[in-house]
C-alpha positions, -999 to +999 in steps of 0.1 A: +016-482-500+048-502-506+063-520-477+087-549-473+068-579-460+080-609-440+072-641-458+081-678-453+100-697-480+080-727-491+102-740-518+135-733-536+128-732-573+152-724-600+187-713-588+183-680-571+145-681-568+120-693-542+082-696-536+072-677-505+039-678-486+022-649-468-011-659-454-020-681-483-006-659-511+021-678-528+046-659-550+079-667-567+106-642-557+143-636-564+169-646-538+196-626-557+202-602-528+204-628-500+224-659-494+221-691-474+183-694-471+163-726-468+127-738-468+108-725-438+132-695-434+116-661-433+127-633-456+117-597-460+102-593-495+099-561-515+089-559-551+096-595-558+131-596-541+141-610-508+161-583-491+173-601-460+167-632-439+147-627-407+143-650-377+109-665-372+100-648-340+107-613-355+088-622-386+057-633-366+059-602-344+060-580-375+031-598-392+011-595-360+018-558-359+007-554-395-025-573-387-032-552-356-028-520-377-052-535-404-024-535-430-020-572-435-047-577-461-034-548-481+001-562-480-011-596-491-029-580-520+002-561-530+023-593-529-003-610-551-002-582-577+035-579-581+048-593-614+066-626-613 
């Protein structure tokens, strides 16, 4: 299953890229589709791209819902498998 996942930005790397963290899975993603993000912001990630910025409360609610549905581990695995 392919879903967009909320993830927290840990570091801004090369221009237009960032390292995100989702429950211990760290991944470099592209910020080409979003602007004005900073470390500790949450973004929605799909196939290695941040699609939009998301406020922390909404991100945490979404992650809790995925966990409740038993989907969070699968989403973490998908994020880890996506090419860099």
